[in-house]
C-alpha positions in Angstrom: -11.4 191.8 -74.2 -7.7 192.5 -74.7 -6.0 189.9 -76.7 -2.2 189.3 -77.2 -1.4 188.1 -80.7 1.3 185.7 -81.6 3.3 186.2 -84.8 2.9 184.0 -87.8 4.2 183.3 -91.2 2.7 185.1 -94.2 -0.5 183.4 -95.4 -1.8 183.0 -98.9 -4.5 185.6 -99.3 -5.2 188.6 -101.6 -2.5 187.1 -103.9 -2.6 189.9 -106.4 -1.8 192.5 -103.7 0.8 190.4 -101.9 2.8 189.5 -105.0 2.8 193.0 -106.3 4.1 194.3 -103.0 6.6 191.6 -102.4 8.4 192.5 -105.6 9.0 196.0 -104.2 9.9 194.6 -100.8 12.5 192.2 -102.1 14.3 195.1 -103.8 14.1 197.5 -100.8 16.3 197.8 -97.7 15.2 195.7 -94.8 13.7 197.8 -91.9 16.1 198.1 -89.0 15.3 195.8 -86.1 14.0 197.6 -83.0 13.4 196.6 -79.4 11.0 199.5 -78.9 8.3 198.3 -76.5 4.7 197.8 -77.7 2.6 200.8 -76.8 -0.2 200.4 -74.2 -3.3 199.7 -76.2 -5.8 201.2 -73.7 -3.9 204.5 -73.6 -3.5 204.6 -77.3 -7.2 204.0 -78.0 -8.1 206.9 -75.6 -5.7 209.1 -77.6 -7.1 208.4 -81.0 -10.7 208.6 -79.9 -10.0 212.2 -78.7 -7.8 213.1 -81.6 -8.7 215.4 -84.6 -8.4 213.0 -87.5 -8.9 214.1 -91.1 -12.7 214.1 -91.5 -12.5 213.9 -95.3 -10.5 210.7 -95.3 -11.3 208.9 -92.0 -14.8 207.5 -91.4 -15.6 208.7 -87.9 -19.3 209.4 -87.4 -21.8 207.5 -89.5 -25.5 208.3 -90.4 -27.7 205.6 -92.0 -30.8 206.9 -93.7 -33.6 204.5 -94.8 -34.5 206.5 -97.9 -32.6 209.0 -100.1 -31.5 212.4 -98.9 -34.3 214.0 -101.0 -37.0 212.3 -98.8 -38.2 214.6 -96.1 -38.4 214.2 -93.2 -35.6 211.7 -93.1 -35.9 208.4 -91.3 -32.9 207.0 -89.5 -32.2 203.3 -90.0 -30.7 202.8 -86.5 -32.8 203.1 -83.4 -29.7 202.5 -81.2 -26.0 202.7 -82.3 -24.4 201.8 -79.1 -24.1 198.1 -79.9 -22.2 198.8 -83.1 -19.9 201.3 -81.4 -18.8 198.5 -79.0 -17.4 196.5 -81.9 -15.9 199.2 -84.1 -14.1 202.5 -83.9 -17.1 204.3 -85.4 -19.7 206.5 -83.8 -23.3 206.3 -85.0 -26.0 208.9 -85.3 -28.9 206.9 -84.1 -32.6 207.8 -84.0 -32.5 209.7 -80.7 -29.3 211.6 -81.6 -30.8 212.5 -85.0 -34.0 213.9 -83.4 -32.0 215.9 -81.0 -29.8 217.3 -83.8 -32.8 218.3 -85.9 -34.5 220.0 -82.9 -31.3 221.9 -81.9 -30.7 223.0 -85.5 -34.4 223.7 -86.2 -34.5 221.6 -89.4 -38.0 222.0 -90.9 -37.4 219.5 -93.6 -39.4 221.4 -96.3 -36.6 222.6 -98.5 -35.5 222.3 -102.2 -33.0 219.7 -103.1 -29.8 221.8 -102.8 -31.0 223.5 -99.6 -32.0 220.1 -98.3 -28.5 218.8 -98.8 -27.0 221.8 -97.1 -29.5 221.4 -94.2 -28.5 217.7 -93.7 -24.8 218.6 -93.8 -25.1 221.2 -91.2 -27.7 219.5 -89.0 -25.8 216.3 -88.4 -22.2 215.8 -87.3 -21.8 212.6 -89.3 -18.9 212.8 -91.8 -20.2 209.6 -93.6 -23.8 209.2 -94.7 -25.4 206.2 -96.3 -28.7 207.1 -97.9 -31.3 204.7 -99.2 -30.2 201.8 -97.0 -33.5 200.0 -97.5 -33.5 200.7 -101.3 -31.9 198.8 -104.2 -29.1 201.3 -104.7 -27.8 203.0 -101.5 -25.7 206.1 -102.1 -22.6 207.0 -100.1 -21.9 210.6 -99.2 -19.2 212.4 -97.3 -20.0 215.5 -95.2 -17.7 218.4 -94.4 -20.3 220.2 -92.3 -21.3 222.6 -95.1 -22.3 220.3 -98.0 -22.6 216.7 -99.0 -20.3 215.1 -101.5 -21.7 212.2 -103.4 -19.1 209.4 -103.6 -21.3 207.0 -105.5 -23.7 204.0 -105.4 -22.8 201.1 -103.1 -23.9 197.5 -102.9 -27.5 197.0 -101.6 -27.9 196.0 -98.0 -29.6 192.6 -97.5 -28.8 192.0 -93.9 -30.8 192.7 -90.7 -30.2 195.3 -88.0 -27.7 193.2 -86.1 -24.4 195.1 -85.4 -22.2 192.6 -87.1 -24.3 192.6 -90.3 -24.4 196.4 -90.5 -20.7 196.8 -89.8 -19.6 194.2 -92.3 -21.7 195.9 -95.0 -20.2 199.4 -94.2 -16.6 198.2 -94.6 -17.5 196.3 -97.7 -18.9 199.5 -99.2 -15.9 201.5 -98.1 -13.6 199.0 -99.8 -11.1 198.1 -97.1 -10.8 196.2 -93.8 -9.1 198.8 -91.5 -7.5 202.2 -91.4 -4.4 203.6 -89.8 -5.3 206.1 -87.1 -1.8 206.9 -85.6 1.8 205.8 -85.6 4.5 205.5 -83.0 7.8 204.3 -84.2 7.4 200.9 -85.9 3.8 200.5 -84.6 0.5 201.8 -86.0 -2.9 201.6 -84.4 -5.7 200.5 -86.7 -9.4 200.9 -86.5 -11.7 198.2 -88.0 -14.4 195.7 -87.2 -13.7 193.7 -84.0 -14.5 190.5 -85.8 -11.6 191.1 -88.1 -9.0 192.4 -85.6 -9.8 189.6 -83.1 -8.3 186.9 -85.3 -5.0 185.5 -84.3 -1.8 185.6 -86.3 -3.0 188.0 -89.1 -1.1 190.3 -91.4 -2.1 193.2 -93.5 -1.1 195.2 -96.5 -1.3 199.0 -96.5 -2.8 200.3 -99.8 -0.7 202.9 -101.7 -2.3 206.3 -102.0 -5.4 205.3 -100.0 -4.9 208.0 -97.4 -6.4 210.6 -99.7 -9.7 208.8 -100.2 -12.7 208.0 -97.9 -13.8 205.0 -99.9 -11.9 202.8 -102.3 -14.4 202.0 -105.0 -11.8 201.2 -107.6 -10.4 197.7 -107.1 -7.1 198.5 -108.7 -4.6 198.9 -105.9 -1.1 198.1 -104.8 0.6 197.5 -101.5 3.0 200.0 -99.8 3.7 198.2 -96.5 3.5 194.9 -94.8 2.2 194.8 -91.2 1.6 192.2 -88.5 -1.0 192.4 -85.7 0.5 192.4 -82.2 -2.5 193.0 -79.9 -6.1 193.9 -80.3 -9.0 195.2 -78.3 -12.5 195.6 -79.7 -12.4 197.7 -82.9 -8.7 198.6 -82.5 -5.5 196.7 -83.2 -1.8 197.6 -82.9 0.2 196.4 -85.9 4.0 196.3 -86.3 5.4 197.5 -89.6 7.5 194.7 -91.1 8.5 196.4 -94.3 7.9 199.5 -96.5 8.2 199.6 -100.3 11.6 200.9 -101.4 10.1 204.1 -102.9 8.3 205.0 -99.6 9.5 206.5 -96.3 6.2 207.2 -94.6 3.0 205.4 -93.7 0.5 208.2 -93.5 -2.5 208.4 -91.1 -5.7 207.5 -93.0 -3.9 204.8 -95.0 -6.3 201.9 -95.6 -5.5 198.2 -95.1 -6.4 194.9 -96.7 -6.3 192.5 -93.7 -5.8 188.8 -93.9 -9.2 187.0 -94.0 -8.3 183.9 -91.9 -5.9 183.3 -89.1 -2.7 181.5 -89.9 -2.6 177.9 -89.1 0.2 176.7 -86.9 2.7 174.7 -89.0 3.2 171.1 -88.0 6.5 170.1 -86.5 8.5 167.8 -88.8 8.3 164.2 -88.0 11.4 162.2 -87.4 
């Protein structure tokens, strides 16, 4: 469902990020006012879903394995990924897709560790792999199609197989709430969980230097831009850039966002 978002005053959330950014903003030139119309969200979603985004920095296709990558044959955690795809910008390699990929690529499964990783990398089109989802210490990998790169351990998954539970965990492991997929003038289109982007009157901070990382496992971060949600649909939202830090001119694709947790409350009218 498409939802028009009303603007709102800045809320008190992620204080350490907001205060650090506001110091830069106060000393920077104010962005020029623009009357540029809001892009059509349906057309923009179609564009980004067909675009060639940087696979090393933008989570696009996800594979969830029940056990570690050394376990052969692998067992997919998802039997059906369509429900999660409806509420996020991500595509999922579910059980049927995994079996088809293995068959087409003739993956025998009986390989040494290094060859096993290379086989997984080339067999599946997922650029993000969570291995050991049912274990105590799942491991996050990225995949360039030739080899797997270990990012590191992530928090254990304690939820069920419901789409919202799985999606919430994935973004918690990645360390951000949304990601910039494209920009048009003062607007950016952001991918993230529908439950986050469907909230009214929310704002976000773009995280400095985050465009070069798939996951943000280090909690030390600072803001580079302040944005406000204009309209959302499913796992996509269009944000307007309100300000950029004085030492920045660009807001690159793949920049990650910290998004306001709760909708802003409407301020009460003063009483006479």
